[in-house]
C-alpha positions as CSV (number, residue, x, y, z in Angstrom):
1,M,-7.0,60.3,-7.5
2,K,-6.4,58.2,-4.8
3,K,-8.0,54.6,-5.1
4,T,-10.2,53.3,-1.8
5,K,-9.4,50.1,-0.7
6,S,-12.3,47.5,-0.8
7,T,-13.1,45.4,2.4
8,F,-11.4,42.7,1.2
9,E,-8.5,44.4,0.4
10,R,-8.3,45.9,4.3
11,V,-8.5,42.6,5.7
12,M,-6.0,41.2,3.5
13,S,-3.5,43.8,4.4
14,D,-3.7,43.0,8.3
15,P,-1.7,40.2,8.9
16,K,-3.6,38.7,11.4
17,Q,-7.0,39.0,9.9
18,K,-5.3,37.6,6.3
19,K,-4.3,34.4,8.5
20,A,-7.7,33.8,10.2
21,F,-9.2,34.3,6.6
22,E,-7.2,31.7,5.0
23,K,-7.7,29.2,7.6
24,E,-11.5,29.7,7.5
25,Y,-11.2,29.5,3.7
26,A,-9.2,26.2,4.0
27,N,-12.0,25.0,6.2
28,F,-14.9,26.1,3.8
29,L,-13.2,24.4,0.9
30,L,-12.5,21.0,2.7
31,S,-16.1,21.1,3.7
32,E,-17.4,21.9,0.2
33,L,-15.1,19.0,-1.1
34,L,-17.0,16.6,1.5
35,L,-20.5,17.8,0.7
36,D,-19.9,17.7,-3.0
37,A,-18.3,14.4,-3.0
38,M,-20.6,12.8,-0.5
39,A,-23.9,13.9,-2.8
40,Q,-22.4,12.9,-6.0
41,Q,-21.9,9.6,-4.5
42,D,-25.0,9.3,-2.8
43,I,-23.3,8.3,0.5
44,S,-24.3,9.5,4.0
45,V,-22.5,10.4,7.0
46,R,-23.1,7.0,8.3
47,A,-22.0,5.3,5.3
48,L,-18.9,7.2,5.0
49,S,-18.1,6.8,8.7
50,K,-18.6,3.0,8.2
51,A,-16.3,2.9,5.2
52,S,-13.7,5.2,6.2
53,G,-13.6,4.2,9.7
54,I,-13.6,8.0,11.1
55,S,-16.2,8.9,13.4
56,T,-19.6,10.4,12.2
57,S,-19.2,13.5,14.6
58,V,-15.7,14.1,12.8
59,I,-17.4,14.0,9.6
60,Q,-20.5,16.0,10.7
61,N,-17.9,18.8,12.1
62,L,-15.9,18.9,9.0
63,R,-19.0,19.3,7.0
64,A,-20.4,22.1,9.0
65,M,-16.9,23.9,9.5
66,Q,-16.9,23.2,13.1
67,P,-13.2,23.1,15.0
68,V,-11.9,19.7,14.5
69,N,-8.2,18.7,14.8
70,V,-7.6,16.7,11.2
71,T,-4.6,14.4,11.1
72,L,-3.5,13.5,7.6
73,K,-4.5,9.9,8.3
74,T,-8.0,11.1,9.1
75,L,-8.2,13.1,5.9
76,N,-6.7,10.3,3.6
77,A,-9.2,8.0,5.2
78,L,-12.1,10.2,4.1
79,L,-10.8,11.4,0.6
80,S,-9.7,8.1,-0.4
81,T,-13.1,6.4,0.6
82,L,-14.6,9.1,-1.7
83,G,-12.1,8.3,-4.6
84,Y,-9.6,10.9,-3.9
85,E,-5.9,11.3,-3.8
86,L,-4.2,13.3,-1.1
87,V,-1.0,14.8,-2.7
88,A,1.7,17.3,-1.9
89,R,2.7,19.6,-5.0
90,K,5.6,22.0,-5.8
91,G,5.9,23.2,-9.5
92,R,6.0,19.9,-11.1
93,H,7.2,17.7,-8.3
94,C,4.2,16.1,-6.7
95,V,4.1,13.3,-4.1
96,N,1.2,11.1,-3.2
97,L,0.5,11.1,0.4
98,S,-2.3,8.6,0.2
99,V,-1.9,5.3,1.9
100,G,-3.3,2.3,1.0
């Protein structure tokens, strides 16, 4: 008996659709991280903007998963303000990308 592929499996088997999904999923994860960290620390968009030096519009767009080009400097400023470190990991090798 031949197994029918799920919708997700069909989408993931198409390289273009898989790439689009992965891009949107990364945006979703970043948005959720910001929303959760801001809620846990009870920090507003304006307060995060002031503390990180990142404009309120960039923060709002990231929270809403709106298109925005984010540099490592911007991402680092937001994450470090919220108490996170930006790291790159490959196996056991880990490099801290946070500045300051």
